[in-house]
C-alpha positions in Angstrom: -27.3 12.1 5.4 -25.5 12.5 8.6 -21.3 12.7 8.7 -19.1 11.3 11.1 -15.5 12.5 12.0 -12.8 9.9 12.6 -9.6 11.6 14.1 -6.3 9.7 14.3 -3.7 11.1 16.5 -0.4 9.3 15.5 3.0 9.3 16.8 4.1 11.4 13.7 0.8 12.8 11.9 -2.4 13.9 12.6 -4.8 12.0 10.2 -8.8 13.1 9.9 -11.3 11.2 7.8 -15.1 12.0 7.3 -17.6 9.2 6.6 -21.1 9.1 5.9 -23.7 7.0 8.1 -23.3 4.0 5.7 -19.4 4.2 6.6 -18.5 5.6 3.1 -15.1 7.7 3.4 -16.0 10.8 1.7 -12.3 12.4 2.1 -9.6 12.2 4.3 -6.5 14.6 5.0 -2.9 13.8 6.9 -0.5 16.4 8.1 3.0 15.1 9.5 5.0 16.4 12.3 8.4 16.0 13.8 9.0 15.0 17.2 11.4 16.7 19.4 14.5 14.6 20.6 16.7 16.9 22.6 18.7 14.3 24.1 19.3 10.4 23.6 16.1 8.2 24.7 14.1 11.7 24.8 10.8 12.0 22.8 8.6 15.3 23.3 6.4 17.8 21.5 4.5 21.1 23.2 0.9 20.6 23.4 0.2 23.6 21.3 2.1 21.9 18.1 -0.2 18.7 18.5 -3.2 21.4 18.6 -2.0 23.7 15.6 -1.6 20.3 13.3 -5.2 19.2 14.3 -6.7 22.4 13.6 -4.9 22.8 10.2 -5.8 19.3 9.2 -9.6 19.8 10.4 -9.7 22.7 8.1 -7.9 21.5 5.2 -10.4 18.4 5.2 -13.7 20.0 5.6 -12.7 22.2 2.7 -11.6 19.1 0.8 -14.8 17.2 1.9 -17.2 19.8 0.5 -20.0 18.3 2.8 -22.8 20.4 4.5 -21.0 21.0 7.8 -24.3 21.2 9.7 -24.9 17.6 8.6 -21.8 16.7 10.7 -23.0 14.5 13.4 -20.3 13.3 16.0 -16.6 13.2 16.3 -14.4 10.5 17.9 -10.7 9.9 18.2 -8.2 7.1 17.6 -5.3 7.9 20.0 -1.3 7.0 20.4 -0.9 5.1 23.6 1.0 6.5 27.0 1.7 9.9 25.6 1.1 12.2 28.4 1.2 15.8 29.6 0.7 17.6 33.2 -1.5 20.6 33.4 -1.5 23.3 36.2 -4.8 24.8 37.8 -5.0 27.2 35.1 -4.9 24.4 32.4 -1.4 25.3 31.3 1.0 22.6 30.5 3.9 21.8 32.9 6.2 21.0 30.0 5.7 19.3 26.8 4.1 16.0 26.0 6.3 13.2 27.0 5.7 11.1 24.0 5.3 7.2 24.2 8.5 6.2 22.5 10.3 8.3 25.1 12.6 6.0 27.1 14.4 8.3 29.7 12.4 6.5 32.8 14.5 3.4 32.7 15.5 3.7 36.3 12.2 4.5 37.4 10.6 1.7 35.5 12.9 -0.8 37.3 12.1 1.0 40.4 8.5 0.5 40.4 8.9 -3.3 39.4 11.0 -3.6 42.7 8.5 -2.1 44.7 5.2 -3.7 43.5 6.7 -6.5 41.4 6.2 -7.7 38.2 3.6 -10.4 39.2 1.6 -7.7 41.0 1.5 -5.5 38.2 0.6 -7.6 35.5 -2.2 -9.3 37.8 -3.8 -6.0 38.6 -2.9 -4.0 34.9 -2.4 -6.8 32.1 0.8 -5.5 31.3 3.3 -7.9 31.7 6.2 -5.9 33.0 7.1 -2.4 34.0 8.4 -0.5 31.1 9.9 3.0 30.6 7.3 3.7 28.2 4.5 3.2 30.4 3.2 6.6 32.1 3.7 5.5 35.5 7.5 5.6 35.1 7.3 8.7 33.4 5.4 10.4 36.2 7.9 9.1 38.9 10.8 10.7 36.5 8.9 13.9 36.6 8.4 13.8 39.9 12.2 13.3 40.6 13.7 15.9 38.2 10.6 18.4 38.3 9.7 18.3 42.0 8.3 22.0 41.8 6.6 21.3 38.5 5.2 18.4 40.1 3.7 19.9 43.1 1.8 22.4 40.7 0.0 19.2 38.8 -4.0 19.4 38.9 -4.5 17.2 36.0 -2.7 14.3 34.2 -3.7 13.6 30.8 -3.1 11.3 28.0 -3.3 12.5 24.6 -7.1 11.5 24.1 -8.0 13.2 27.3 -6.1 16.4 26.2 -7.8 17.0 23.2 -11.3 16.4 24.2 -10.6 18.7 26.9 -9.4 21.1 24.3 -12.5 20.4 22.1 -15.3 20.2 24.9 -13.8 21.3 27.9 -14.6 18.1 29.8 -11.8 16.0 31.6 -12.4 12.3 30.6 -10.4 9.2 29.6 -11.2 5.4 28.8 -9.5 2.0 29.5 -8.3 1.1 26.5 -5.5 4.0 26.3 -5.2 4.1 30.6 -4.7 0.1 30.8 -1.0 0.8 30.0 -0.4 3.5 32.4 -0.2 1.0 35.3 -2.6 3.3 36.9 -5.6 1.4 36.2 -7.0 -1.7 37.6 -8.3 -3.6 34.4 -10.6 -6.1 36.4 -12.2 -3.7 38.7 -12.2 -0.7 36.1 -10.9 1.7 38.8 -7.5 3.3 39.6 -5.1 1.2 41.0 -4.4 2.5 44.6 -1.2 0.8 45.2 0.3 2.5 42.3 -1.1 6.0 42.9 0.2 6.0 46.5 3.7 4.7 45.1 3.6 7.6 42.7 2.2 10.3 45.0 -0.8 11.0 42.9 -4.2 11.5 43.6 -7.5 10.0 42.1 -8.9 13.4 41.5 -5.9 14.5 39.2 -6.9 11.7 37.1 -9.8 11.9 34.3 -13.1 10.5 35.0 -13.2 7.3 33.1 -16.1 6.4 30.6 -16.3 3.6 28.1 -15.5 4.0 24.5 -18.2 4.8 22.2 -20.1 6.7 25.0 -21.3 10.2 24.6 -19.1 12.7 26.5 -20.3 16.2 25.5 -20.5 18.7 22.7 -18.0 20.9 21.0 -17.2 24.2 22.6 -18.9 27.2 20.8 -15.5 28.8 20.3 -13.8 26.0 19.2 -16.7 25.2 16.5 -16.5 28.5 15.5 -12.7 28.5 14.9 -12.6 25.1 13.0 -15.9 25.6 11.1 -18.0 22.8 13.0 -21.4 22.8 14.0 -22.3 24.2 17.5 -24.0 20.9 18.5 -21.2 18.4 17.2 -21.4 15.3 19.7 -18.3 14.3 21.2 -17.9 10.4 21.7 -15.2 8.7 23.7 -12.6 7.2 21.5 -9.9 4.3 22.0 -6.4 3.6 21.7 -5.2 3.7 18.0 -4.5 -0.2 17.9 -8.1 -0.9 19.3 -9.7 1.5 16.7 -7.5 0.0 13.9 -8.6 -3.5 14.9 -12.1 -2.1 14.7 -11.4 -0.5 11.3 -10.3 -3.9 9.7 -13.2 -6.3 11.3 -10.7 -7.4 14.2 -13.8 -7.4 16.2 -14.2 -11.1 17.8 -11.8 -13.6 19.4 -10.0 -15.8 16.6 -9.0 -13.0 14.5 -5.5 -11.7 14.5 -4.1 -8.1 13.2 -0.9 -6.8 12.6 -0.5 -2.9 12.3 2.8 -1.4 10.9 2.6 2.3 11.7 5.1 4.3 13.6 4.5 1.6 16.0 4.1 -2.1 15.6 1.2 -3.7 17.1 -0.4 -7.2 16.7 -3.7 -7.9 18.2 -6.2 -10.7 18.9 -9.5 -10.4 20.8 -10.7 -12.2 23.8 -13.9 -12.2 25.8 -12.1 -11.8 29.2 -9.0 -10.9 30.4 -6.0 -13.4 30.1 -3.0 -13.4 32.2 0.3 -14.7 30.6 2.4 -16.4 33.7 5.2 -16.3 31.4 5.2 -12.6 31.4 5.6 -12.6 27.4 2.2 -11.0 26.3 0.4 -7.9 27.8 -3.7 -7.9 27.8 -5.0 -4.6 27.2 -8.9 -3.4 27.7 -10.6 -3.1 24.1 -12.5 -0.2 22.7 -15.7 -2.4 22.4 -17.3 -2.6 25.8 -16.4 -5.6 27.9 -13.7 -6.7 25.3 -10.1 -7.3 25.9 -7.1 -7.9 23.7 -3.8 -9.8 23.8 -1.4 -7.0 22.2 2.2 -7.4 21.4 4.0 -4.2 20.6 7.5 -3.1 19.3 9.1 -0.6 16.9 7.8 -0.3 13.6 7.3 1.6 10.5 9.1 4.5 12.2 12.3 2.7 11.5 11.3 2.5 7.5 10.8 6.2 8.1 14.1 7.0 9.7 15.4 4.9 6.6 13.8 7.2 4.0 15.1 10.5 6.0 18.5 9.2 6.6 19.2 7.2 3.4 16.9 7.9 0.6 17.4 11.5 -0.3 17.3 10.7 -3.9 14.0 9.2 -3.3 12.5 11.8 -1.3 13.7 14.6 -4.1 12.1 12.6 -6.7 8.7 12.6 -4.7 8.9 16.4 -4.7 9.8 16.7 -8.3 7.1 14.0 -9.7 5.0 13.0 -6.9 6.1 9.3 -6.8 6.2 8.1 -3.5 9.8 7.7 -2.0 8.5 4.7 -0.2 7.3 3.3 -3.5 10.9 3.6 -4.9 12.5 2.3 -1.9 10.1 -1.0 -2.1 11.5 -1.0 -6.2 15.1 -1.3 -4.8 14.4 -3.5 -2.0 12.4 -5.7 -4.4 15.7 -6.5 -6.4 17.4 -8.1 -3.5 16.5 -12.2 -2.8 14.7 -13.3 0.2 16.6 -13.4 3.5 18.9 -10.6 1.9 22.0 -12.6 1.6 22.3 -13.1 5.6 22.1 -9.7 6.3 19.6 -9.0 9.4 18.3 -6.2 11.1 16.8 -5.9 14.4 14.4 -2.8 13.9 14.5 -1.9 17.7 15.2 1.9 17.5 13.2 2.1 20.9 13.9 -1.1 22.8 12.0 -4.1 22.0 8.7 -5.0 23.0 6.8 -8.4 23.4 8.0 -11.4 23.1 11.4 -10.3 23.2 11.1 -8.0 25.9 14.5 -6.3 26.0 13.8 -2.4 27.1 17.7 -1.8 26.1 17.6 -2.9 22.5 19.0 -1.0 20.1 18.5 -1.2 16.4 21.4 -3.8 15.0 22.4 -4.3 11.3 24.2 -7.4 11.5 26.1 -9.1 9.0 27.2 -6.3 6.7 29.5 -7.5 4.0 31.0 -5.6 1.0 28.5 -7.3 -1.3 25.4 -6.0 0.5 24.0 -2.5 -1.1 21.4 -0.1 0.1 18.8 -2.1 -1.2 19.7 -4.8 1.0 19.6 -2.6 3.9 16.0 -1.6 2.8 14.5 -5.1 2.6 16.3 -6.1 5.7 14.5 -3.8 7.6 11.3 -5.0 6.2 12.2 -8.5 6.7 13.3 -7.4 10.6 9.9 -6.1 11.1 8.1 -9.1 9.5 10.2 -11.3 11.8 9.1 -9.5 14.8 5.5 -10.2 13.6 6.1 -13.6 13.4 7.6 -14.0 16.8 4.5 -11.9 18.3 1.9 -14.4 16.3 3.9 -17.5 17.6 3.6 -16.1 21.1 -0.1 -15.5 21.1 -0.9 -18.6 19.2 1.0 -20.4 22.6 -0.9 -18.2 25.0 -4.3 -18.7 23.6 -3.5 -22.3 22.7 -4.9 -22.1 19.2 -3.8 -21.8 15.6 -4.3 -18.6 13.7 -5.3 -19.1 10.1 -4.5 -15.5 8.7 -3.4 -12.2 9.4 -5.1 -8.8 8.4 -2.9 -6.1 7.9 -3.1 -2.3 8.5 -1.6 1.0 8.8 1.0 2.3 6.3 2.9 -1.1 6.2 -0.3 -2.4 4.4 0.2 0.1 1.5 3.5 -1.6 0.3 2.8 -4.8 -1.6 6.3 -6.0 -1.4 6.1 -5.8 2.4 2.9 -7.6 2.5 4.5 -10.5 0.6 7.1 -10.6 2.6 5.1 -10.6 5.7 3.3 -13.7 4.3 6.3 -15.4 3.5 8.1 -15.0 6.7 5.0 -15.8 9.0 3.7 -18.4 6.6 0.1 -17.2 7.0 -2.2 -15.4 4.2 -2.1 -12.0 4.5 -5.4 -9.9 4.0 -5.4 -6.3 3.2 -8.9 -4.2 3.2 -10.3 -1.3 0.9 -10.2 0.6 4.2 -6.7 -0.2 5.2 -5.3 3.5 4.8 -7.9 4.9 7.1 -8.7 2.0 9.5 -7.8 4.1 12.8 -10.2 6.9 11.3 -13.0 4.3 10.4 -12.7 2.6 14.1 -13.0 5.8 15.6 -15.7 7.0 13.6 -17.6 3.7 14.2 -17.2 4.9 17.8 -18.9 7.8 17.3 -21.7 6.7 15.4 -22.2 4.2 18.0 -22.3 7.2 20.6 -25.0 8.7 18.9 -27.1 5.7 17.6 -25.8 5.3 13.8 -24.5 2.2 14.6 -26.3 0.2 17.5 -23.7 -2.5 17.3 -19.8 -1.7 16.7 -18.9 -5.3 15.7 -21.7 -5.9 13.4 -21.2 -2.2 11.6 -17.4 -3.1 11.2 -17.9 -6.7 9.7 -20.4 -5.3 7.4 -18.5 -2.0 6.2 -14.9 -3.6 6.1 -14.2 -5.1 2.5 -11.3 -7.5 2.2 -9.0 -7.5 -0.9 -7.4 -10.7 -2.3 -4.9 -12.4 0.3 -1.3 -12.4 -0.3 -0.5 -16.0 0.1 2.9 -17.4 1.3 5.4 -18.5 -1.3 6.7 -22.2 -0.3 9.7 -21.4 -2.5 10.9 -19.1 0.2 10.3 -21.0 3.3 13.5 -22.4 3.7 15.4 -19.1 3.7 13.1 -17.5 5.8 13.1 -20.5 8.6 16.8 -19.9 8.6 16.8 -16.1 8.9 14.1 -16.2 11.8 16.4 -18.8 13.6 19.4 -16.4 13.2 17.0 -13.5 14.0 16.0 -15.0 17.3 19.7 -15.8 18.2 20.6 -12.3 17.6 18.1 -10.7 19.6 18.2 -13.0 22.6 22.3 -13.0 22.5 22.5 -9.2 22.3 20.2 -8.7 25.7 22.9 -8.9 28.3 25.3 -6.7 26.0 22.3 -4.0 25.4 22.1 -3.8 29.2 25.7 -3.6 30.1 26.2 -1.1 27.6 23.2 1.0 28.7 24.3 0.8 32.5 
């Protein structure tokens, strides 16, 4: 029996799971960490902090799993998008990682769109507009604000590239992660020279690109020794977390829609070829399966509920420490006491701007309609309903772009562990919502399938995913809640659109 490691490099946690060659999970372990937010709009973390958490997670997992470590065959990575770091000639970081949710580069994002045009950016990269989230804007910001450090850059890496560099000494990247950088032409699958010229970046400062699921080397001996891994452990190119998560719940062919409510919220449907949305609502991404593409909408997600837990739920957090009862489970219990549509309380859950289809980079989290009759329970449920409303908007827009009705939703990541939230999502969208028996480790499983594909364990990723993934019974929409949620969706959309000019005016 051979074993496979799937690593999920998340926004606020590292999770690693070990699977056998049939896709059965042996064990997993998660370690959380806090981002640095030294100023408004900033989100950073030192490179060494990421590595420390990864090493701790790996060691604890290997101890927990009790597998024969010599039989661990391969490793791949599911990685958060857009999080980047700059290295000098000695591979030392020229500052912290700039995390994907960092929005400091507003001015640079607008400038890039003015120089290259939204149409040109969308046509080449698949991205619907220039955003301060995307690495291109962050690189330009770094150049403007740290010119001396910028002149010393030898390597520009996204977080997946950095970990493979630390693990195996290679300088490799892949398209599902780099396609949202605005530096990569999704059609030619080469670096996009107009953007490189605009930024003053050379192609040799960027990684050599490989396909997800392709073997890229073996673990360095000193790393293997430090972590207790076999010297011959094969490293296999991974993918963006949302692409890996989609694989991990069986969203591997056109006609399937999945939503992931982790720290970020993302909705994905697969395509056989790139699709450009002329209305600029929906971006197109390269997939983690060779020659596949994805329509993907993204916005603020579960990080809003994590903020609620940390800011308003001290009692629930204390109870978790004392009894082991999850603070999130207690928050669900409270939220379940409130009727659908929260007595007209609305939350726009945009802690870091809103993504598709609202596309308001200046958006802020907004609690609207708060009255004396509302309680903390109302606020908890209103956040859950606000994210469900965002999923509903994404679903409608994707259906319009592909010109086809989607019959069901597959749910993954942390949000899928809440039965209440799953019921809310089904009611708000009007679609059956499916969870899977491997929902908790979907991104890790997706990465493991890539790893196994690279070593020949899984000849076909789609076939392996559809065979391994097991569905739970669906959450069906309750027709009695339809009228309340239709009204909530109408008011939600009016509020999101109405605040756009105000958000921009205040930000500027």
